[in-house]
C-alpha positions in Angstrom: 4.9 -23.9 -24.9 8.3 -22.7 -23.6 6.8 -19.3 -22.7 4.0 -21.0 -20.9 6.4 -23.1 -18.9 8.3 -20.0 -17.9 5.1 -18.3 -16.8 4.2 -21.3 -14.7 7.6 -21.2 -13.0 7.3 -17.5 -12.4 3.9 -17.8 -10.8 5.2 -20.7 -8.7 8.2 -18.6 -7.6 6.2 -15.5 -6.8 3.1 -16.9 -5.2 4.6 -17.5 -1.7 6.0 -14.0 -1.8 3.9 -11.3 -0.1 1.8 -14.0 1.6 2.4 -12.5 5.0 1.9 -8.9 4.1 -1.7 -7.8 4.8 -3.0 -5.0 2.7 -4.3 -2.3 5.0 -8.0 -1.4 4.8 -8.4 2.2 3.9 -10.9 4.4 5.8 -14.1 4.5 3.7 -15.2 7.9 4.8 -14.2 11.0 6.8 -16.5 13.4 8.5 -17.7 16.4 6.4 -15.4 19.2 7.4 -18.1 21.8 6.8 -20.4 20.3 9.5 -18.2 18.2 11.8 -17.0 19.0 15.3 -13.4 19.4 16.4 -13.7 16.0 18.2 -14.9 14.3 15.0 -12.0 15.8 13.0 -9.5 14.7 15.7 -10.9 11.2 15.7 -10.7 11.1 11.9 -7.1 12.4 12.1 -6.3 9.4 14.4 -7.9 7.0 11.9 -5.9 8.5 9.1 -2.6 8.3 11.0 -3.3 4.7 11.9 -4.0 3.9 8.3 -0.9 5.7 7.0 1.2 3.8 9.6 -0.4 0.5 8.5 0.5 1.4 4.9 4.1 2.1 5.9 4.3 -1.3 7.7 2.8 -3.0 4.6 5.4 -1.4 2.3 8.2 -2.5 4.6 6.8 -6.0 4.6 6.6 -6.0 0.8 10.2 -4.9 0.6 11.4 -7.5 3.0 9.6 -10.3 1.3 10.8 -9.2 -2.1 14.4 -9.1 -0.9 14.0 -12.5 0.8 12.5 -14.0 -2.4 15.4 -12.6 -4.4 18.0 -13.8 -1.9 16.5 -17.2 -1.4 16.9 -18.2 -5.0 19.6 -15.8 -6.1 21.8 -18.4 -7.7 19.0 -19.9 -9.7 16.9 -17.0 -10.7 17.0 -15.9 -14.3 17.1 -12.2 -15.2 13.4 -12.5 -16.3 12.4 -14.1 -13.1 14.2 -11.4 -11.1 12.6 -8.7 -13.2 9.2 -10.3 -12.7 9.6 -10.4 -8.9 10.8 -6.8 -8.9 7.9 -5.8 -11.2 5.4 -7.4 -8.9 6.9 -5.7 -5.9 6.9 -2.3 -7.7 3.3 -2.7 -8.8 2.1 -3.6 -5.2 4.2 -0.9 -3.7 3.0 1.8 -6.1 -0.7 0.8 -5.7 -0.5 1.0 -1.9 1.3 4.4 -2.1 -1.3 5.7 -4.6 -4.2 4.6 -2.4 -2.6 6.1 0.7 -2.1 9.4 -1.1 -5.8 9.4 -2.2 -6.9 8.8 1.4 -4.6 11.6 2.6 -6.0 13.9 0.0 -9.6 13.1 0.9 -8.8 13.7 4.6 -6.9 17.0 3.9 -9.8 18.2 1.8 -12.1 17.8 4.8 -9.5 19.5 7.1 -9.4 22.5 4.8 -13.2 22.7 4.8 -13.2 22.4 8.6 -10.5 25.1 9.0 -12.4 27.4 6.6 -15.6 26.9 8.6 -13.7 27.7 11.9 -12.3 31.0 10.5 -15.8 32.3 9.9 
């Protein structure tokens, strides 16, 4: 019962955190580099850059909200609560970074295909 009470307190402490940080929507597809035009690739590059910038803003927001949550209740947070807040921050941060990397990898794959096509 004591563990359940602690869990409820942790959820209550962490639920307002990250409320203002909007997870950016990743581009769902990029043009096929083997068949696309330069204009299509440039447009895709702009979409990718915008998304990567949105991810950076999201990560900064997460960090600020985590720091604010830790500072707000610094005197009353237990070590377990502090660890839980930091673990949640790390999990959300890492998930966003991983997705941004996957998007960048997909885009770069199409850029390589486009560049190979253009060399021919």
